[in-house]
Backbone as a chain_set.jsonl record, in Angstrom:
{"seq": "YGYRRITLELRNRGYVINHKTIRRLMNELGLKCLVRMKKYRSYRGQVGKTTANILERDFHASKPNKKWVTDVTEFHLHGEKLYLSPILDLYNGEIIAYNIEQRPVYPLVSKMLDKAIERLNEGETPILHSDQGWHYQMKQYQFALKKHGIIQSMSRKGNCLDNAVMENFFGLLKSELLYLKKFESVEHFKIELEKYIHYYNHKRIKAKLKGMSPVQYRTHAQVAV", "coords": {"N": [[-10.291, 9.906, 11.383], [-6.704, 10.099, 11.379], [-3.884, 12.405, 11.755], [-2.485, 12.206, 9.326], [-4.342, 11.365, 7.349], [-6.215, 13.386, 7.628], [-4.691, 15.497, 6.671], [-4.419, 14.701, 3.975], [-7.134, 14.75, 3.188], [-7.745, 17.463, 3.496], [-6.064, 18.491, 1.538], [-7.267, 17.417, -0.683], [-9.448, 19.041, -0.716], [-8.42, 21.417, -1.421], [-6.786, 22.783, 0.372], [-3.587, 23.376, 1.169], [-1.602, 22.242, 3.505], [1.045, 21.643, 5.773], [1.768, 18.382, 7.091], [2.794, 18.251, 9.674], [1.933, 20.579, 10.857], [-0.81, 20.107, 10.888], [-0.88, 17.951, 12.698], [0.01, 19.263, 15.04], [-2.048, 21.161, 15.41], [-4.246, 19.468, 15.768], [-3.521, 18.215, 18.149], [-3.61, 20.437, 19.873], [-6.316, 21.003, 19.785], [-7.36, 18.766, 20.874], [-8.121, 16.633, 19.269], [-8.411, 13.328, 18.265], [-7.573, 10.333, 16.512], [-9.972, 7.787, 16.319], [-9.514, 5.17, 15.694], [-6.651, 3.496, 16.138], [-3.708, 2.82, 14.427], [-1.104, 0.401, 14.001], [1.994, 1.12, 12.883], [4.237, -0.447, 10.81], [7.675, -0.373, 11.007], [10.068, -0.577, 8.763], [12.506, 0.436, 8.198], [15.968, 0.264, 8.458], [18.202, 1.734, 8.411], [21.034, 2.3, 6.219], [21.238, -0.4, 4.373], [21.596, -1.327, 1.932], [21.212, -0.256, -1.432], [19.578, 2.854, -1.977], [17.016, 4.553, -3.852], [15.943, 7.257, -6.041], [12.997, 9.349, -5.61], [10.96, 8.714, -7.897], [8.279, 8.552, -8.524], [7.086, 10.747, -7.239], [4.712, 11.568, -5.891], [2.733, 11.492, -7.822], [-0.03, 10.103, -8.278], [-1.707, 9.224, -10.24], [-2.56, 7.003, -12.835], [-2.639, 6.134, -16.211], [-3.2, 3.701, -17.342], [-3.384, 0.095, -16.676], [-0.724, -1.568, -14.854], [1.225, 0.413, -14.979], [1.947, 2.149, -12.927], [2.891, 1.147, -9.784], [2.452, 0.666, -6.236], [3.862, -0.159, -3.041], [4.096, -1.611, 0.272], [4.653, -2.59, 3.704], [2.637, -3.952, 6.266], [1.783, -4.46, 9.723], [0.216, -6.768, 11.924], [-1.217, -7.293, 15.144], [-2.277, -9.94, 17.0], [-3.755, -12.018, 19.432], [-1.39, -12.252, 20.911], [0.459, -12.713, 18.961], [2.151, -11.974, 15.814], [1.473, -10.809, 12.481], [2.294, -10.326, 9.091], [1.654, -8.314, 6.275], [2.262, -7.919, 2.861], [1.514, -6.109, 0.207], [0.99, -5.281, -3.338], [-0.205, -2.479, -4.959], [-2.049, -1.355, -7.722], [-1.949, 1.732, -9.206], [-3.659, 2.543, -11.186], [-6.312, 1.586, -10.851], [-6.541, 1.087, -8.174], [-6.372, -1.554, -7.441], [-5.413, -4.497, -5.658], [-2.87, -6.208, -6.802], [-1.119, -8.211, -6.211], [-0.02, -10.082, -3.371], [1.507, -11.04, -0.223], [1.623, -13.01, 2.738], [3.128, -13.358, 5.865], [4.461, -14.764, 8.94], [6.631, -13.593, 9.99], [8.757, -10.727, 9.397], [10.398, -11.415, 7.096], [12.692, -11.65, 4.241], [11.44, -13.177, 2.089], [8.77, -12.397, 2.414], [8.43, -10.126, 0.883], [9.679, -10.82, -1.557], [8.246, -13.05, -2.599], [5.782, -11.871, -3.052], [6.531, -10.063, -5.041], [7.219, -11.813, -7.111], [4.694, -12.82, -7.782], [3.475, -10.498, -8.733], [5.006, -9.93, -10.989], [4.162, -11.892, -12.719], [1.854, -10.789, -13.676], [2.532, -9.015, -15.615], [2.522, -7.883, -18.986], [4.05, -8.315, -22.209], [6.487, -5.856, -22.843], [5.636, -4.079, -20.892], [6.65, -1.854, -18.394], [6.51, -1.064, -15.417], [6.564, 1.564, -12.877], [7.638, 0.917, -9.627], [6.879, 1.799, -6.502], [8.066, 2.387, -3.197], [8.761, 2.606, 0.37], [11.868, 3.303, 2.137], [12.477, 0.851, 3.217], [14.253, -2.053, 4.491], [13.901, -4.394, 3.0], [13.496, -3.5, 0.386], [15.881, -2.441, -0.29], [17.528, -4.513, -0.754], [19.88, -6.483, -2.648], [18.953, -8.687, -4.119], [16.254, -8.112, -4.499], [16.359, -5.709, -5.982], [17.737, -6.616, -8.209], [15.86, -8.379, -9.306], [13.867, -6.566, -10.044], [15.212, -5.052, -12.041], [15.744, -7.062, -13.914], [13.252, -7.601, -14.957], [12.481, -5.237, -16.051], [11.32, -3.343, -14.374], [10.865, -0.218, -12.861], [12.433, 1.203, -10.157], [11.295, 3.149, -7.394], [11.552, 5.302, -4.584], [10.261, 6.505, -1.461], [11.004, 9.588, 0.229], [12.971, 9.604, 3.182], [11.135, 9.07, 6.129], [8.815, 10.328, 5.239], [5.645, 9.948, 5.009], [3.61, 10.724, 3.294], [4.527, 10.446, 0.738], [3.836, 7.956, -0.055], [1.06, 7.791, 0.047], [-1.291, 6.549, -0.951], [-1.011, 3.817, -0.482], [-0.885, 3.863, 2.287], [-3.478, 4.724, 2.811], [-4.936, 2.492, 1.924], [-4.163, 0.564, 3.822], [-5.285, 1.761, 6.062], [-8.054, 1.562, 5.504], [-8.319, -1.234, 5.426], [-7.704, -1.979, 8.06], [-9.622, -0.56, 9.556], [-12.019, -1.509, 8.51], [-11.901, -4.231, 8.767], [-9.979, -5.433, 10.725], [-10.559, -3.989, 13.144], [-13.259, -4.281, 13.425], [-14.174, -6.866, 13.681], [-14.122, -9.989, 15.531], [-11.602, -12.379, 16.132], [-10.82, -15.795, 16.182], [-8.308, -16.868, 16.183], [-4.916, -16.373, 14.987], [-4.688, -17.66, 12.568], [-7.34, -17.797, 11.778], [-7.805, -15.061, 11.398], [-6.09, -14.626, 9.228], [-7.382, -16.022, 7.17], [-9.731, -14.484, 6.97], [-8.584, -12.096, 6.24], [-7.612, -12.595, 3.651], [-10.053, -13.006, 2.425], [-11.097, -10.44, 2.671], [-9.393, -8.924, 1.017], [-10.074, -9.979, -1.454], [-12.751, -9.186, -1.534], [-12.347, -6.392, -1.482], [-11.06, -5.976, -3.943], [-12.924, -7.007, -5.835], [-15.6, -6.323, -5.153], [-15.939, -4.022, -3.541], [-17.058, -0.884, -4.026], [-15.967, 2.228, -5.548], [-16.191, 5.746, -5.516], [-14.584, 7.323, -7.183], [-14.052, 5.557, -9.178], [-16.234, 5.524, -10.743], [-18.354, 4.304, -9.416], [-17.727, 1.632, -9.499], [-16.051, -1.477, -8.651], [-12.486, -2.084, -8.158], [-11.668, -4.267, -9.918], [-13.907, -4.503, -11.583], [-13.812, -1.998, -12.82], [-11.383, -2.103, -14.227], [-11.922, -4.256, -15.975], [-14.136, -3.262, -17.343], [-12.987, -1.091, -18.674], [-11.217, -2.404, -20.364], [-12.967, -3.776, -22.045], [-14.237, -1.637, -23.242], [-12.209, -0.589, -24.792]], "CA": [[-9.016, 10.075, 10.681], [-5.544, 10.644, 12.069], [-3.385, 13.633, 11.115], [-2.056, 11.96, 7.942], [-5.498, 11.344, 6.46], [-6.78, 14.734, 7.678], [-3.863, 16.274, 5.746], [-4.804, 14.317, 2.612], [-8.491, 15.213, 2.914], [-7.672, 18.912, 3.313], [-5.453, 18.738, 0.225], [-8.317, 17.122, -1.667], [-10.392, 20.177, -0.721], [-7.733, 22.62, -1.871], [-6.003, 23.421, 1.431], [-2.257, 22.759, 1.23], [-1.026, 22.491, 4.829], [2.024, 20.634, 6.167], [1.206, 17.386, 8.02], [3.236, 18.555, 11.043], [1.024, 21.626, 11.336], [-2.084, 19.426, 11.18], [-0.692, 17.183, 13.94], [0.076, 20.219, 16.157], [-3.382, 21.726, 15.613], [-5.117, 18.425, 16.324], [-3.141, 18.064, 19.56], [-4.107, 21.612, 20.594], [-7.78, 20.927, 19.836], [-7.759, 17.512, 21.519], [-8.717, 15.738, 18.277], [-7.637, 12.095, 18.137], [-8.136, 9.266, 15.688], [-10.619, 6.765, 17.15], [-8.916, 3.883, 15.344], [-5.201, 3.681, 16.123], [-3.044, 1.785, 13.649], [0.295, 0.128, 14.291], [2.791, 1.276, 11.66], [5.44, -1.272, 10.779], [8.857, 0.39, 10.612], [11.026, -1.508, 8.154], [13.762, 1.134, 7.921], [17.06, -0.141, 9.345], [19.391, 2.448, 7.964], [21.54, 1.966, 4.879], [21.667, -1.804, 4.296], [21.811, -1.57, 0.506], [21.09, 0.975, -2.206], [18.289, 3.528, -2.071], [16.84, 5.207, -5.152], [15.224, 8.53, -6.018], [11.537, 9.334, -5.632], [10.552, 8.938, -9.288], [6.818, 8.72, -8.56], [6.851, 12.148, -6.835], [3.308, 11.743, -5.485], [1.813, 11.501, -8.965], [-0.731, 8.846, -8.057], [-2.604, 8.931, -11.371], [-2.015, 6.13, -13.882], [-3.58, 6.115, -17.339], [-3.498, 2.324, -17.721], [-2.867, -0.875, -15.711], [0.701, -1.941, -14.888], [2.068, 1.572, -15.289], [2.486, 2.621, -11.646], [2.553, 0.304, -8.638], [2.992, 1.061, -4.934], [3.915, -1.286, -2.109], [4.525, -1.344, 1.647], [4.402, -3.722, 4.601], [1.951, -3.59, 7.497], [1.92, -5.449, 10.801], [-0.976, -6.99, 12.738], [-0.995, -7.943, 16.443], [-3.465, -10.672, 17.457], [-3.546, -13.177, 20.313], [0.013, -12.313, 21.309], [1.294, -13.036, 17.802], [2.205, -10.963, 14.764], [1.302, -11.242, 11.101], [2.748, -9.251, 8.21], [1.068, -8.298, 4.938], [3.007, -7.155, 1.87], [0.758, -6.069, -1.054], [1.279, -4.302, -4.384], [-1.434, -1.844, -5.423], [-1.941, -0.694, -9.017], [-2.53, 3.066, -9.086], [-4.674, 2.75, -12.226], [-7.655, 1.347, -10.327], [-6.501, 0.767, -6.745], [-6.466, -3.006, -7.256], [-4.288, -5.234, -5.087], [-2.58, -7.165, -7.865], [-0.331, -9.31, -5.643], [0.289, -9.892, -1.952], [2.022, -12.201, 0.497], [1.43, -12.925, 4.188], [4.091, -14.165, 6.616], [4.423, -14.531, 10.381], [7.811, -12.798, 10.332], [9.052, -9.799, 8.291], [11.583, -11.92, 6.402], [12.77, -11.2, 2.856], [10.405, -13.79, 1.23], [7.516, -11.651, 2.522], [8.411, -9.204, -0.249], [10.103, -11.46, -2.814], [7.152, -13.877, -3.118], [4.801, -10.923, -3.57], [7.046, -9.527, -6.3], [7.101, -12.876, -8.116], [3.284, -12.867, -8.206], [3.192, -9.289, -9.515], [5.692, -10.048, -12.283], [3.333, -12.742, -13.567], [0.779, -9.972, -14.233], [3.059, -8.134, -16.655], [2.49, -8.258, -20.386], [5.279, -7.951, -22.913], [6.688, -4.426, -23.071], [5.218, -3.262, -19.742], [7.75, -1.54, -17.466], [5.912, -0.171, -14.411], [7.284, 2.104, -11.724], [7.226, 0.3, -8.365], [7.263, 2.747, -5.456], [8.038, 1.891, -1.819], [9.586, 3.418, 1.257], [13.264, 2.88, 2.114], [12.608, -0.337, 4.048], [15.427, -2.878, 4.17], [13.572, -5.36, 1.941], [13.576, -2.86, -0.927], [17.281, -2.102, -0.535], [18.277, -5.751, -0.97], [20.388, -6.714, -4.005], [18.086, -9.655, -4.792], [15.028, -7.402, -4.875], [16.679, -4.756, -7.047], [18.098, -7.396, -9.395], [14.599, -8.883, -9.878], [13.223, -5.433, -10.712], [15.941, -4.76, -13.286], [15.591, -8.187, -14.834], [11.92, -7.566, -15.577], [12.22, -3.9, -16.57], [10.532, -2.559, -13.425], [11.614, 0.96, -12.422], [12.28, 1.378, -8.71], [11.133, 4.488, -6.846], [11.476, 5.249, -3.118], [9.883, 7.695, -0.715], [12.031, 10.214, 1.053], [12.956, 9.022, 4.529], [10.254, 9.686, 7.106], [7.733, 11.11, 4.63], [4.577, 8.983, 4.715], [2.738, 11.205, 2.224], [5.066, 10.006, -0.548], [3.173, 6.693, -0.408], [-0.222, 7.989, 0.716], [-2.328, 5.623, -1.421], [-0.821, 2.562, 0.249], [-1.282, 4.16, 3.67], [-4.942, 4.758, 2.835], [-5.441, 1.122, 1.827], [-3.973, -0.071, 5.133], [-6.272, 2.346, 6.964], [-9.335, 0.922, 5.2], [-8.237, -2.635, 5.81], [-7.749, -2.134, 9.513], [-10.873, -0.048, 10.12], [-13.158, -2.285, 8.018], [-11.755, -5.656, 9.097], [-9.284, -5.726, 11.984], [-11.173, -3.382, 14.32], [-14.704, -4.501, 13.44], [-14.516, -8.265, 13.912], [-13.335, -10.755, 16.502], [-10.966, -13.516, 15.473], [-10.541, -16.879, 17.115], [-6.876, -17.154, 16.153], [-4.203, -15.695, 13.902], [-5.02, -18.379, 11.337], [-8.686, -17.342, 11.409], [-7.654, -13.71, 10.851], [-5.457, -14.735, 7.914], [-8.441, -16.423, 6.233], [-10.602, -13.324, 6.782], [-7.784, -11.089, 5.539], [-7.626, -12.948, 2.232], [-11.422, -12.745, 1.961], [-11.267, -8.991, 2.57], [-8.679, -8.452, -0.175], [-10.919, -10.368, -2.587], [-13.9, -8.267, -1.49], [-11.863, -5.05, -1.844], [-10.784, -5.967, -5.383], [-14.034, -7.408, -6.698], [-16.947, -5.861, -4.793], [-15.993, -2.733, -2.836], [-17.116, 0.154, -5.053], [-15.325, 3.513, -5.257], [-16.787, 6.865, -6.254], [-13.683, 7.789, -8.243], [-14.073, 4.553, -10.246], [-17.591, 5.594, -11.312], [-19.224, 3.367, -8.718], [-17.316, 0.25, -9.755], [-14.925, -2.003, -7.875], [-11.264, -2.048, -8.979], [-11.672, -5.269, -10.991], [-14.966, -4.113, -12.522], [-13.345, -0.836, -13.578], [-10.354, -2.568, -15.179], [-12.585, -5.093, -16.969], [-14.988, -2.375, -18.141], [-12.101, -0.301, -19.531], [-10.672, -3.294, -21.404], [-14.056, -4.056, -22.997], [-14.479, -0.38, -23.968], [-11.141, -0.448, -25.789]], "C": [[-7.93, 10.552, 11.639], [-5.004, 11.823, 11.277], [-2.954, 13.419, 9.671], [-3.242, 12.047, 6.979], [-6.243, 12.68, 6.478], [-6.025, 15.627, 6.696], [-4.253, 15.985, 4.295], [-6.18, 14.853, 2.247], [-8.512, 16.726, 2.686], [-7.071, 19.259, 1.954], [-6.455, 18.445, -0.886], [-9.298, 18.287, -1.807], [-9.701, 21.501, -1.054], [-6.924, 23.353, -0.826], [-4.651, 22.704, 1.562], [-1.6, 23.166, 2.546], [-0.098, 21.337, 5.182], [1.441, 19.681, 7.208], [1.624, 17.63, 9.473], [2.355, 19.63, 11.672], [-0.32, 21.025, 11.725], [-1.98, 18.669, 12.509], [-0.686, 18.106, 15.151], [-1.309, 20.781, 16.464], [-4.348, 20.703, 16.215], [-4.813, 18.184, 17.795], [-3.696, 19.205, 20.397], [-5.619, 21.555, 20.793], [-8.291, 19.65, 20.511], [-8.433, 16.543, 20.574], [-7.832, 14.512, 18.097], [-8.358, 11.107, 17.236], [-8.735, 8.201, 16.595], [-10.063, 5.383, 16.893], [-7.42, 4.086, 15.222], [-4.55, 2.503, 15.409], [-1.603, 1.62, 14.096], [1.063, 0.191, 12.979], [4.054, 0.436, 11.781], [6.6, -0.439, 10.254], [9.917, -0.562, 10.082], [12.372, -0.852, 7.864], [14.819, 0.73, 8.949], [18.356, 0.579, 8.981], [19.791, 1.988, 6.573], [22.058, 0.53, 4.877], [21.936, -2.209, 2.849], [21.703, -0.238, -0.21], [19.672, 1.539, -2.129], [18.218, 4.237, -3.425], [16.019, 6.48, -4.99], [13.715, 8.324, -6.008], [11.067, 9.71, -7.042], [9.044, 9.203, -9.382], [6.413, 10.159, -8.222], [5.378, 12.467, -6.58], [2.332, 11.909, -6.653], [1.09, 10.157, -8.969], [-1.727, 8.498, -9.155], [-1.874, 8.052, -12.395], [-3.056, 5.985, -14.982], [-3.945, 4.701, -17.794], [-2.925, 1.363, -16.678], [-1.367, -1.129, -15.914], [1.617, -0.803, -15.34], [2.734, 2.114, -14.019], [1.968, 1.733, -10.516], [3.126, 0.916, -7.368], [2.939, -0.14, -3.996], [4.382, -0.821, -0.735], [4.248, -2.605, 2.457], [3.651, -3.207, 5.816], [1.943, -4.772, 8.451], [0.616, -5.542, 11.585], [-0.579, -7.691, 14.034], [-2.286, -8.621, 16.872], [-3.047, -11.852, 18.325], [-2.06, -13.347, 20.679], [0.963, -12.674, 20.183], [1.252, -11.901, 16.794], [2.012, -11.604, 13.393], [1.656, -10.043, 10.217], [2.143, -9.423, 6.819], [1.902, -7.396, 4.038], [2.235, -7.189, 0.549], [1.37, -5.105, -2.077], [-0.064, -3.792, -4.902], [-1.161, -1.133, -6.742], [-2.67, 0.652, -8.942], [-3.588, 3.362, -10.157], [-6.082, 2.637, -11.653], [-7.683, 0.981, -8.842], [-6.555, -0.712, -6.437], [-5.215, -3.569, -6.589], [-3.965, -6.362, -6.059], [-1.757, -8.358, -7.376], [-0.13, -9.025, -4.163], [0.865, -11.184, -1.378], [1.863, -11.947, 1.988], [2.426, -13.855, 4.865], [3.96, -13.849, 8.105], [5.643, -13.752, 10.872], [8.15, -11.898, 9.143], [10.328, -10.161, 7.545], [11.568, -11.472, 4.932], [11.727, -11.861, 1.945], [9.031, -13.127, 1.336], [7.333, -10.745, 1.312], [8.715, -9.911, -1.569], [9.002, -12.33, -3.427], [6.044, -13.005, -3.703], [5.236, -10.402, -4.934], [6.931, -10.556, -7.423], [5.675, -12.954, -8.668], [2.939, -11.669, -9.09], [3.8, -9.378, -10.903], [4.877, -10.894, -13.256], [2.193, -11.96, -14.229], [1.237, -9.115, -15.415], [2.9, -8.733, -18.046], [3.772, -7.784, -21.055], [5.34, -6.436, -23.165], [6.269, -3.53, -21.926], [6.367, -3.094, -18.755], [7.259, -0.581, -16.393], [6.942, 0.437, -13.457], [6.755, 1.367, -10.499], [7.777, 1.143, -7.221], [7.105, 2.124, -4.07], [8.693, 2.924, -0.911], [11.025, 2.906, 1.184], [13.516, 1.674, 3.018], [13.716, -1.263, 3.566], [15.152, -3.89, 3.073], [13.866, -4.784, 0.564], [14.994, -2.401, -1.288], [18.118, -3.334, -0.894], [18.684, -5.925, -2.435], [19.461, -7.633, -4.788], [16.817, -8.982, -5.324], [15.296, -6.485, -6.068], [17.09, -5.467, -8.334], [16.84, -7.902, -10.102], [13.856, -7.763, -10.615], [13.879, -5.146, -12.056], [15.717, -5.822, -14.34], [14.276, -8.103, -15.602], [11.523, -6.152, -16.01], [11.369, -3.031, -15.674], [11.399, -1.432, -12.864], [11.365, 1.201, -10.936], [12.205, 2.848, -8.323], [10.978, 4.361, -5.332], [11.037, 6.583, -2.524], [11.11, 8.308, -0.047], [11.887, 9.69, 2.475], [12.029, 9.806, 5.455], [9.109, 10.495, 6.536], [6.631, 10.179, 4.152], [3.7, 9.426, 3.546], [3.245, 10.815, 0.846], [4.444, 8.691, -1.002], [1.77, 6.668, 0.201], [-1.3, 6.987, 0.296], [-2.233, 4.284, -0.687], [-1.23, 2.721, 1.706], [-2.804, 4.148, 3.791], [-5.54, 3.359, 2.756], [-5.312, 0.419, 3.172], [-4.975, 0.474, 6.152], [-7.649, 1.739, 6.761], [-9.375, -0.508, 5.707], [-8.398, -2.813, 7.317], [-9.066, -1.646, 10.105], [-12.081, -0.872, 9.691], [-13.076, -3.774, 8.353], [-11.215, -5.849, 10.508], [-10.031, -5.22, 13.21], [-12.673, -3.626, 14.419], [-15.103, -5.929, 13.811], [-13.652, -8.882, 14.999], [-12.82, -12.009, 15.816], [-10.536, -14.552, 16.505], [-9.043, -17.146, 17.239], [-6.235, -16.338, 15.035], [-4.54, -16.348, 12.566], [-6.408, -17.972, 10.832], [-8.617, -15.944, 10.795], [-7.054, -13.747, 9.445], [-6.483, -15.101, 6.839], [-9.338, -15.234, 5.919], [-9.886, -12.203, 6.037], [-7.785, -11.348, 4.035], [-9.02, -12.723, 1.632], [-11.644, -11.25, 1.759], [-10.591, -8.447, 1.307], [-9.473, -8.803, -1.436], [-12.135, -9.444, -2.682], [-13.483, -6.871, -1.96], [-11.643, -4.948, -3.358], [-12.033, -6.113, -6.238], [-15.378, -6.746, -6.385], [-17.015, -4.473, -4.166], [-15.932, -1.592, -3.855], [-16.442, 1.441, -4.576], [-15.968, 4.596, -6.117], [-15.893, 7.285, -7.41], [-13.536, 6.778, -9.374], [-15.479, 4.442, -10.845], [-18.526, 4.546, -10.711], [-18.906, 1.913, -8.967], [-16.217, -0.177, -8.78], [-13.676, -1.942, -8.75], [-11.265, -3.03, -10.147], [-12.732, -4.934, -12.034], [-14.5, -2.962, -13.412], [-12.325, -1.245, -14.627], [-11.003, -3.36, -16.304], [-13.432, -4.232, -17.917], [-14.138, -1.57, -19.145], [-11.539, -1.146, -20.683], [-11.711, -3.61, -22.467], [-14.316, -2.83, -23.869], [-13.455, -0.161, -25.062], [-11.381, -1.406, -26.945]], "O": [[-8.193, 11.303, 12.579], [-5.575, 12.208, 10.257], [-3.041, 14.343, 8.862], [-3.17, 12.703, 5.94], [-6.836, 13.073, 5.473], [-6.633, 16.419, 5.976], [-4.4, 16.903, 3.488], [-6.385, 15.352, 1.14], [-9.207, 17.214, 1.795], [-7.51, 20.203, 1.297], [-6.489, 19.137, -1.904], [-9.896, 18.494, -2.862], [-10.312, 22.568, -0.982], [-6.416, 24.441, -1.096], [-4.591, 21.561, 2.014], [-1.107, 24.285, 2.688], [-0.42, 20.179, 4.918], [0.709, 20.106, 8.103], [0.899, 17.263, 10.397], [2.07, 19.594, 12.869], [-0.899, 21.38, 12.752], [-2.884, 18.739, 13.342], [-1.294, 17.792, 16.175], [-1.704, 20.871, 17.626], [-5.167, 21.04, 17.071], [-5.723, 17.976, 18.598], [-4.195, 18.983, 21.5], [-6.141, 21.993, 21.818], [-9.495, 19.473, 20.696], [-9.232, 15.714, 21.008], [-6.642, 14.638, 17.809], [-9.587, 11.052, 17.202], [-8.084, 7.756, 17.54], [-10.126, 4.514, 17.762], [-6.958, 4.771, 14.31], [-4.801, 1.343, 15.737], [-0.959, 2.581, 14.519], [0.81, -0.597, 12.068], [4.833, 0.585, 12.723], [6.511, 0.138, 9.17], [10.58, -1.263, 10.847], [13.279, -1.501, 7.344], [14.598, 0.839, 10.155], [19.455, 0.078, 9.221], [19.007, 1.376, 5.848], [23.176, 0.267, 5.321], [22.441, -3.299, 2.581], [22.064, 0.799, 0.346], [18.692, 0.798, -2.206], [19.244, 4.487, -4.059], [15.468, 6.742, -3.921], [13.222, 7.251, -6.356], [10.811, 10.879, -7.332], [8.595, 9.985, -10.22], [5.509, 10.718, -8.843], [4.872, 13.506, -7.003], [1.225, 12.415, -6.472], [1.546, 9.196, -9.588], [-2.512, 7.563, -9.001], [-0.731, 8.321, -12.767], [-4.229, 5.739, -14.701], [-4.899, 4.524, -18.552], [-2.074, 1.757, -15.88], [-0.828, -0.929, -17.002], [2.639, -1.024, -15.99], [3.908, 2.485, -14.023], [0.76, 1.59, -10.324], [4.15, 1.598, -7.403], [2.089, -1.019, -4.136], [4.992, 0.24, -0.603], [3.677, -3.569, 1.947], [3.981, -2.146, 6.346], [2.078, -5.926, 8.043], [-0.015, -4.526, 11.877], [0.283, -8.571, 14.034], [-3.292, -7.945, 17.087], [-2.113, -12.585, 17.999], [-1.554, -14.468, 20.742], [2.146, -12.917, 20.421], [0.433, -10.988, 16.896], [2.341, -12.77, 13.175], [1.355, -8.897, 10.553], [2.123, -10.52, 6.261], [2.213, -6.259, 4.395], [2.29, -8.192, -0.164], [2.162, -4.23, -1.727], [-0.948, -4.578, -5.24], [-0.178, -0.405, -6.876], [-3.865, 0.701, -8.649], [-4.332, 4.336, -10.035], [-6.941, 3.474, -11.926], [-8.73, 0.607, -8.314], [-6.762, -1.094, -5.285], [-4.096, -3.169, -6.911], [-4.693, -7.352, -6.135], [-1.7, -9.392, -8.042], [-0.075, -7.867, -3.748], [0.731, -12.262, -1.958], [1.957, -10.808, 2.446], [2.552, -15.017, 4.479], [3.423, -12.809, 8.486], [5.687, -13.307, 12.018], [7.864, -12.257, 8.001], [11.223, -9.332, 7.38], [10.554, -10.977, 4.441], [11.165, -11.174, 1.091], [8.208, -13.28, 0.433], [6.23, -10.61, 0.783], [8.079, -9.63, -2.585], [8.841, -12.346, -4.647], [5.442, -13.351, -4.719], [4.433, -10.306, -5.862], [6.585, -10.211, -8.553], [5.475, -13.13, -9.87], [2.207, -11.801, -10.071], [3.187, -8.953, -11.883], [4.893, -10.654, -14.464], [1.629, -12.411, -15.226], [0.409, -8.554, -16.133], [3.115, -9.927, -18.255], [4.489, -6.943, -20.513], [4.378, -5.827, -23.633], [6.518, -2.326, -21.975], [6.982, -4.073, -18.332], [7.567, 0.609, -16.453], [8.031, -0.101, -13.26], [5.543, 1.21, -10.351], [8.986, 1.195, -6.999], [6.131, 1.419, -3.804], [9.125, 3.982, -1.367], [11.368, 2.156, 0.27], [14.622, 1.489, 3.524], [14.075, -1.262, 2.389], [16.048, -4.222, 2.296], [14.404, -5.464, -0.31], [15.271, -2.026, -2.427], [19.276, -3.21, -1.29], [17.937, -5.564, -3.345], [19.205, -7.404, -5.97], [16.374, -9.246, -6.442], [14.546, -6.49, -7.045], [16.82, -4.973, -9.429], [16.751, -7.865, -11.33], [13.286, -7.989, -11.682], [13.203, -5.014, -13.077], [15.525, -5.516, -15.517], [14.206, -8.494, -16.767], [10.354, -5.901, -16.304], [10.751, -2.077, -16.147], [12.531, -1.665, -12.442], [10.224, 1.379, -10.511], [12.943, 3.684, -8.846], [10.346, 3.421, -4.849], [11.396, 7.65, -3.023], [12.109, 7.634, 0.203], [10.781, 9.37, 2.91], [12.118, 11.029, 5.559], [8.486, 11.273, 7.259], [6.673, 9.68, 3.028], [3.104, 8.584, 2.874], [2.483, 10.845, -0.12], [4.509, 8.343, -2.181], [1.346, 5.671, 0.786], [-2.14, 6.615, 1.115], [-3.248, 3.694, -0.319], [-1.845, 1.828, 2.289], [-3.351, 3.622, 4.76], [-6.526, 3.061, 3.429], [-6.246, -0.248, 3.616], [-5.457, -0.268, 7.007], [-8.342, 1.433, 7.731], [-10.343, -0.934, 6.336], [-9.132, -3.685, 7.781], [-9.578, -2.244, 11.051], [-13.07, -0.936, 10.421], [-14.068, -4.494, 8.236], [-11.911, -6.368, 11.38], [-10.133, -5.931, 14.21], [-13.298, -3.218, 15.397], [-16.241, -6.172, 14.21], [-12.589, -8.363, 15.341], [-13.524, -12.624, 15.014], [-9.97, -14.227, 17.548], [-8.572, -17.598, 18.283], [-6.924, -15.696, 14.242], [-4.663, -15.664, 11.55], [-6.628, -17.822, 9.63], [-9.281, -15.667, 9.797], [-7.467, -12.983, 8.572], [-6.456, -14.558, 5.735], [-9.673, -14.99, 4.76], [-10.51, -11.45, 5.291], [-7.943, -10.42, 3.241], [-9.151, -12.304, 0.482], [-12.295, -10.836, 0.8], [-11.158, -7.605, 0.612], [-9.534, -8.009, -2.374], [-12.5, -8.983, -3.764], [-14.192, -6.243, -2.747], [-12.002, -3.945, -3.974], [-12.185, -5.424, -7.247], [-16.216, -6.623, -7.278], [-18.05, -3.811, -4.253], [-14.894, -1.358, -4.472], [-16.356, 1.711, -3.378], [-16.252, 4.384, -7.296], [-16.386, 7.574, -8.501], [-12.962, 7.094, -10.416], [-15.86, 3.401, -11.382], [-19.373, 3.979, -11.4], [-19.727, 1.042, -8.678], [-15.548, 0.656, -8.169], [-13.788, -1.766, -9.963], [-10.897, -2.656, -11.261], [-12.487, -5.064, -13.233], [-14.765, -2.953, -14.614], [-12.385, -0.797, -15.772], [-10.669, -3.157, -17.471], [-13.442, -4.447, -19.129], [-14.519, -1.396, -20.302], [-11.405, -0.676, -21.813], [-11.386, -3.704, -23.651], [-14.58, -2.948, -25.065], [-13.767, 0.378, -26.124], [-10.592, -1.443, -27.89]]}, "num_chains": 1, "name": "protein.A"}
C-alpha cells in the first residue's frame, strides 16, 4: 500500500490520522509502496463550473443507483497511453458503465455517462461524484446530468480521500492486472482490461458483500425483495 491506502486502512481500524502525516512517517521509516501507480491529473484550473462536495465521503448506499463515483485513470504501455473512465455504484462496488479511449478527450467521459444513464429506472436521481477534472466542468456534461436528474458532486481540490472508493478500484485494477501480466500490445491490454472489469463485476468476491461478487450481491438483494 501507498500512503493513501495506509491512511484508509488505519481509519478502518479506528485511527484517524491525516494522510500528510502518514506520508511523512512512511518517508521517515523508509516504507514505500511496491506497486507504483500513475495518477492521471485532469485538473486544468477553472474551465467551467465546479460544484460542492455533496457526497462528503459517505460511501454507503442503501440501494443501487443512489450514489455513483467516477474518475479517469491512465495506462502507459509500449510507448502509448490508454485512458479508462468508469462509473462505480457505491451500493455494491459494481462498475456500471465505462469507456476506454487512447486520448483523454471529452467523449471519454460523455460516452461513459450515456451508458450509465441507460441503467436508470424511472424516478432514480443518483448523486454522481468526481474530482474537479475539466471533463466534469464542461457545460455539455453538466447539462446531461441535469437533464436526467443526476446530482453532481465534486471533491475538494487536491483531496484524493474524497473519492477514495474509486482510487481503491484503480489500485486493485493495476495491481491485479497491469502489473501481473505481460501484454503484446495496447490493443491486447484493452481486451484484457475489459475481461478484468467483467471478472471484477461478476466473479471477484468481497468480504463486505457477504462473500459475493458485486453482480451476485445486487441480484441476490433484488430476489430477496
